[in-house]
C-alpha positions in Angstrom: 8.0 2.2 12.7 10.3 0.5 10.1 11.7 2.4 7.2 9.5 2.0 4.2 6.4 1.0 6.1 3.5 3.5 6.5 0.7 3.2 9.1 -2.5 4.5 7.6 -5.0 6.7 9.5 -7.8 7.2 6.9 -9.0 6.3 3.4 -7.6 9.5 1.8 -4.1 8.7 3.1 -4.6 5.0 2.1 -5.3 6.0 -1.5 -2.3 8.4 -1.7 0.1 5.8 -0.2 -1.2 3.1 -2.6 -0.5 5.3 -5.6 2.8 6.5 -4.2 4.1 3.0 -3.4 3.0 1.7 -6.8 5.4 4.2 -8.5 8.2 2.1 -7.1 7.7 -0.5 -9.9 11.4 -1.2 -10.3 11.0 -3.0 -7.0 9.2 -5.7 -9.0 12.5 -7.0 -10.4 12.0 -9.8 -12.9 8.3 -9.9 -12.2 7.9 -6.7 -14.3 8.7 -8.9 -17.4 5.8 -11.3 -16.7 2.4 -11.1 -18.4 -0.5 -9.5 -16.5 -2.1 -12.9 -16.2 1.0 -14.5 -14.7 1.6 -11.6 -12.3 -2.1 -11.6 -11.3 -1.9 -15.3 -10.6 1.3 -14.8 -8.6 -0.2 -12.0 -6.4 -3.5 -13.8 -5.8 -1.6 -16.8 -4.5 0.3 -14.9 -1.9 -1.5 -15.8 1.3 -4.0 -13.3 2.5 -3.3 -11.7 5.9 -5.1 -8.7 7.3 -3.2 -6.0 9.3 -3.4 -6.8 13.0 -2.7 -3.6 14.9 -2.8 -0.8 12.3 -3.5 -0.4 8.6 -0.1 -0.6 6.9 1.2 -0.2 3.3 4.7 -0.4 1.9 6.6 -0.2 -1.4 6.8 -3.5 -3.3 10.4 -4.5 -2.3 9.2 -4.8 1.3 6.0 -6.6 0.4 8.1 -9.3 -1.2 9.9 -10.0 2.1 8.0 -12.9 3.7 9.8 -12.3 7.0 8.2 -8.9 7.2 5.0 -9.8 5.5 4.1 -13.5 5.5 0.8 -12.6 3.9 -0.7 -9.5 2.3 -4.1 -7.8 2.6 -6.0 -6.2 -0.2 -4.2 -2.8 0.0 -0.8 -4.4 -0.3 -1.9 -6.6 -3.2 -3.3 -3.5 -4.8 0.1 -1.9 -4.6 1.7 -4.8 -6.4 -0.9 -4.8 -9.2 -0.7 -1.0 -9.5 3.1 -1.2 -9.7 3.0 -3.7 -12.5 0.4 -1.6 -14.4 2.5 1.5 -13.9 5.6 -0.3 -15.2 3.7 -1.1 -18.4 2.2 2.3 -18.8 -1.4 1.1 -18.2 -3.8 3.7 -16.7 -5.3 2.5 -13.5 -7.2 3.5 -10.3 -7.6 2.2 -6.8 -11.2 1.6 -5.7 -12.5 1.4 -2.2 -15.6 -0.8 -2.0 -18.2 -2.4 0.2 -20.2 -5.6 -0.2 -22.0 -4.9 3.1 -25.6 -3.9 3.5 -24.6 -0.9 5.6 -22.2 0.1 2.7 -19.2 0.6 5.1 -16.0 0.5 3.0 -13.9 -2.5 3.8 -12.0 -3.5 0.7 -9.6 -2.0 -1.9 -8.9 -3.3 -5.4 -7.5 -2.0 -8.7 -9.3 -1.2 -12.0 -7.1 -0.9 -15.1 -8.1 0.9 -18.3 -7.9 -1.7 -20.9 -9.6 -1.8 -24.3 -11.5 1.4 -23.7 -12.9 0.6 -20.2 -12.0 0.1 -16.6 -11.6 -3.6 -15.8 -11.4 -5.1 -12.3 -8.1 -6.6 -11.1 -8.7 -7.9 -7.6 -6.0 -10.3 -6.6 -7.0 -10.5 -2.9 -7.9 -14.2 -2.7 -6.7 -17.3 -4.7 -10.2 -18.0 -6.1 -10.5 -14.6 -7.8 -10.3 -14.2 -11.6 -8.7 -11.5 -13.7 -11.3 -8.9 -14.8 -14.2 -10.5 -12.9 -17.2 -8.4 -12.2 -18.3 -7.3 -8.7 -22.0 -7.9 -8.6 -22.2 -7.8 -4.8 -20.7 -4.3 -4.4 -23.1 -2.0 -2.5 -20.8 1.1 -2.6 -17.6 2.0 -4.5 -15.4 5.1 -4.8 -12.1 5.9 -6.5 -9.4 6.6 -3.9 -7.7 9.9 -4.2 -4.2 10.2 -5.7 
């Protein structure tokens, strides 16, 4: 295993590692000075690539390395969004969700507490929009810190 890369075994560990990795917001470098809209657009345009052998997360500085990570899955993109929100003192949570009829969890995204309510920030795919609703979600739960 490489330094700074964690293989995940379950949802509880996933949540804890997402929150832990997001605390490394200094890894964002000059991106920390961008607006939320610009950073969201940057992250959603990173190619999507799911983990092949094991579920993996890492701190932001490794996620920016296209040699190590040519694309990012929802967990890794959630770490980047969480890091940006942490850098700006915005309260947020990671949500595990399903859009499947059997309600099996298969996706992670961020919700930020903005203007008195939690708003979705899911930068997984290029077509996604900042704060869009999730009408197809059949199950959702906050991941543990």
